[in-house]
ROGUZA-471886 format. One record per residue (C-alpha): residue number from 1; x, y, z. Coordinates in Angstrom, 3 decimals. Each point is the difference from the previous one (the first is absolute). Example, Ala and Ser with C-alpha at 12.3 -4.5 7.8 and 13.67 -1.06 7.14 Angstrom:
<recs>
rec i->1, u->12.300, v->-4.500, w->7.800
rec i->2, u->1.370, v->3.440, w->-0.660
</recs>
This chain:
<recs>
rec i->1, u->21.679, v->28.995, w->25.736
rec i->2, u->-3.476, v->0.024, w->-1.551
rec i->3, u->-0.562, v->-1.503, w->-3.398
rec i->4, u->-0.592, v->2.384, w->-2.882
rec i->5, u->-2.504, v->-0.759, w->-2.721
rec i->6, u->-0.203, v->0.908, w->-3.683
rec i->7, u->-2.481, v->2.590, w->-1.266
rec i->8, u->-2.084, v->-2.593, w->-1.862
rec i->9, u->-0.682, v->-1.894, w->3.236
rec i->10, u->-0.894, v->3.042, w->2.132
rec i->11, u->-3.590, v->1.086, w->0.628
rec i->12, u->-0.598, v->3.429, w->-1.586
rec i->13, u->-1.917, v->1.169, w->3.111
rec i->14, u->2.778, v->-0.636, w->2.570
rec i->15, u->1.681, v->3.230, w->1.153
rec i->16, u->2.358, v->1.231, w->2.685
rec i->17, u->-1.742, v->2.149, w->2.611
rec i->18, u->2.600, v->2.722, w->0.188
rec i->19, u->0.877, v->0.471, w->-3.660
rec i->20, u->-2.978, v->-1.400, w->-1.937
rec i->21, u->2.356, v->-1.751, w->-2.417
rec i->22, u->-0.234, v->-3.539, w->-1.354
rec i->23, u->1.484, v->-2.477, w->2.464
rec i->24, u->2.204, v->-2.997, w->-0.848
rec i->25, u->0.733, v->-1.259, w->3.531
rec i->26, u->-2.351, v->-0.890, w->2.874
rec i->27, u->-0.044, v->2.541, w->2.827
rec i->28, u->-2.249, v->1.024, w->2.895
rec i->29, u->-0.631, v->3.400, w->-1.574
rec i->30, u->-1.542, v->-1.382, w->-3.213
rec i->31, u->-3.723, v->0.313, w->-0.652
rec i->32, u->-2.516, v->-0.862, w->-2.686
rec i->33, u->-1.575, v->2.852, w->-1.974
rec i->34, u->-3.296, v->-1.887, w->-0.080
rec i->35, u->-0.227, v->-0.332, w->3.792
rec i->36, u->2.443, v->2.419, w->1.609
rec i->37, u->-1.468, v->-0.447, w->3.463
rec i->38, u->0.818, v->-3.741, w->0.082
rec i->39, u->3.430, v->-1.066, w->1.262
rec i->40, u->1.835, v->-2.326, w->-2.392
rec i->41, u->2.136, v->-2.588, w->1.813
rec i->42, u->3.398, v->-0.731, w->-1.510
rec i->43, u->-0.998, v->-3.609, w->-0.690
rec i->44, u->-2.970, v->1.144, w->-2.089
rec i->45, u->2.156, v->2.542, w->-1.841
rec i->46, u->2.578, v->-2.685, w->-0.795
rec i->47, u->-2.566, v->-2.607, w->-1.021
rec i->48, u->-2.537, v->2.080, w->-1.916
rec i->49, u->1.008, v->3.623, w->-0.646
rec i->50, u->3.648, v->-0.631, w->-0.907
rec i->51, u->-0.168, v->-3.720, w->-0.833
rec i->52, u->-1.844, v->0.260, w->-3.302
rec i->53, u->-3.300, v->-1.333, w->1.402
rec i->54, u->-1.655, v->3.398, w->0.408
rec i->55, u->-2.714, v->-0.939, w->-2.525
rec i->56, u->-1.316, v->-2.467, w->2.600
rec i->57, u->-0.445, v->2.799, w->2.569
rec i->58, u->-3.672, v->0.761, w->0.666
rec i->59, u->0.600, v->3.802, w->0.032
rec i->60, u->1.751, v->-0.173, w->-3.380
rec i->61, u->-2.806, v->-2.104, w->-1.468
rec i->62, u->-2.662, v->2.434, w->1.286
rec i->63, u->1.847, v->2.932, w->-1.583
rec i->64, u->-0.136, v->-1.749, w->-3.420
rec i->65, u->2.159, v->2.577, w->-1.902
rec i->66, u->-2.121, v->2.970, w->1.118
rec i->67, u->1.809, v->3.252, w->0.753
rec i->68, u->1.557, v->0.486, w->3.415
rec i->69, u->-2.439, v->1.431, w->2.595
rec i->70, u->-0.269, v->3.806, w->0.248
rec i->71, u->1.155, v->0.158, w->3.599
rec i->72, u->3.489, v->-1.065, w->-1.069
rec i->73, u->1.866, v->3.072, w->-1.227
rec i->74, u->2.874, v->-0.029, w->-2.415
rec i->75, u->0.275, v->-3.754, w->-0.261
rec i->76, u->-0.436, v->-1.780, w->-3.290
rec i->77, u->0.222, v->-3.738, w->-0.431
rec i->78, u->2.812, v->-1.236, w->-2.149
rec i->79, u->-0.832, v->-1.827, w->-3.206
rec i->80, u->0.312, v->-3.760, w->0.317
rec i->81, u->0.308, v->-2.114, w->-3.111
rec i->82, u->-3.015, v->-2.225, w->-0.493
rec i->83, u->0.493, v->-3.699, w->0.323
rec i->84, u->0.850, v->-1.851, w->-3.186
rec i->85, u->-3.085, v->-1.497, w->-1.647
rec i->86, u->-0.294, v->-3.716, w->0.355
rec i->87, u->-0.392, v->-2.044, w->-3.129
rec i->88, u->-2.907, v->-2.445, w->-0.070
rec i->89, u->1.611, v->-3.343, w->-0.745
rec i->90, u->-1.832, v->-3.024, w->-1.300
rec i->91, u->-0.447, v->-2.677, w->2.647
rec i->92, u->2.211, v->-3.012, w->-0.586
rec i->93, u->-1.940, v->-3.189, w->-0.800
rec i->94, u->1.239, v->-1.928, w->3.028
rec i->95, u->-1.128, v->2.837, w->2.299
rec i->96, u->-3.711, v->-0.572, w->-0.694
rec i->97, u->-1.744, v->-1.681, w->2.947
rec i->98, u->-1.408, v->-2.869, w->-2.069
rec i->99, u->3.312, v->-1.099, w->-1.571
rec i->100, u->1.528, v->-1.814, w->2.982
rec i->101, u->-3.086, v->-2.155, w->0.775
rec i->102, u->-0.407, v->-0.751, w->-3.720
rec i->103, u->3.620, v->-1.149, w->-0.239
rec i->104, u->-0.424, v->-2.182, w->3.081
rec i->105, u->-3.091, v->-1.682, w->-1.475
rec i->106, u->1.702, v->-0.402, w->-3.360
rec i->107, u->2.943, v->-1.679, w->1.695
rec i->108, u->-2.303, v->-2.350, w->1.941
rec i->109, u->-1.930, v->-0.964, w->-3.146
rec i->110, u->3.244, v->-0.588, w->-1.938
rec i->111, u->1.302, v->-2.268, w->2.774
rec i->112, u->-3.292, v->-1.899, w->0.067
rec i->113, u->0.071, v->-0.552, w->-3.788
rec i->114, u->3.632, v->-1.098, w->0.161
rec i->115, u->-0.822, v->-2.460, w->2.781
rec i->116, u->-2.917, v->-1.436, w->-1.998
rec i->117, u->2.155, v->-0.414, w->-3.120
rec i->118, u->2.799, v->-1.707, w->1.956
rec i->119, u->-2.557, v->-2.314, w->1.605
rec i->120, u->-1.382, v->-0.956, w->-3.411
rec i->121, u->3.506, v->-0.764, w->-1.366
rec i->122, u->0.796, v->-2.078, w->3.057
rec i->123, u->-3.233, v->-1.961, w->-0.260
rec i->124, u->0.533, v->-0.637, w->-3.710
rec i->125, u->3.532, v->-1.291, w->0.581
rec i->126, u->-0.708, v->-2.246, w->2.988
rec i->127, u->-3.663, v->-0.884, w->-0.217
rec i->128, u->-0.732, v->-3.071, w->2.162
rec i->129, u->-3.217, v->-0.744, w->-1.837
rec i->130, u->1.050, v->-0.785, w->-3.577
rec i->131, u->-2.976, v->-1.091, w->-2.097
rec i->132, u->0.693, v->-3.395, w->-1.585
rec i->133, u->-1.439, v->-0.523, w->-3.449
rec i->134, u->-1.016, v->-3.316, w->-1.496
rec i->135, u->2.566, v->-1.480, w->-2.367
rec i->136, u->-0.635, v->0.048, w->-3.740
rec i->137, u->-2.529, v->-2.696, w->-0.924
rec i->138, u->1.502, v->-3.166, w->-1.474
rec i->139, u->-2.339, v->-0.044, w->-2.965
rec i->140, u->1.805, v->2.962, w->-1.482
rec i->141, u->3.362, v->-1.694, w->0.290
rec i->142, u->-0.912, v->-3.214, w->-1.821
rec i->143, u->1.004, v->-0.292, w->-3.655
rec i->144, u->-2.673, v->0.126, w->-2.625
rec i->145, u->-0.873, v->-3.394, w->-1.622
rec i->146, u->0.418, v->1.111, w->-3.612
rec i->147, u->3.306, v->-0.339, w->-1.704
rec i->148, u->1.662, v->3.124, w->-1.158
rec i->149, u->0.548, v->0.767, w->-3.654
rec i->150, u->3.202, v->-0.941, w->-1.711
rec i->151, u->2.935, v->2.091, w->1.143
rec i->152, u->2.543, v->1.459, w->-2.335
rec i->153, u->3.413, v->-1.452, w->0.194
rec i->154, u->2.439, v->2.250, w->1.762
rec i->155, u->2.532, v->1.550, w->-2.282
rec i->156, u->3.588, v->0.608, w->0.612
rec i->157, u->1.716, v->2.773, w->-1.841
rec i->158, u->-1.419, v->2.090, w->-2.785
rec i->159, u->-3.200, v->-1.021, w->-1.779
rec i->160, u->0.511, v->-2.107, w->-3.166
rec i->161, u->-1.392, v->2.093, w->-2.814
</recs>
């Protein structure tokens, strides 16, 4: 049993040869109003004329919503709803072509900086070449020759006044 199609998916120029009515099933007697002398194979009818892809047909594109040719009598194309308008969406940031290479380079630079910082910490903690400084000179540590002034006696308890 042949597949039937809905009216929205059917080409408005596909007709039955005997009746001239709109066709919903593929048959050998179907023809195109735009080229009635050309035989339409069932596979083409199923794929294009009845399959909703009739806008891709070269005859339909050449017609471009002009009236049906004069040599076709009594046939009028059925009205097909226009396709829904597509909304222009803003491109997502990660879809730009420069984002992925920039992220790769950023990742490489971050790893390089992390490696350098870890190397510096490691070298600071376990440096094999510690710089030895000279000890404090002895002359600073020797007591001065003068005697200090008299010291106050330490007091125990509250002051005596």
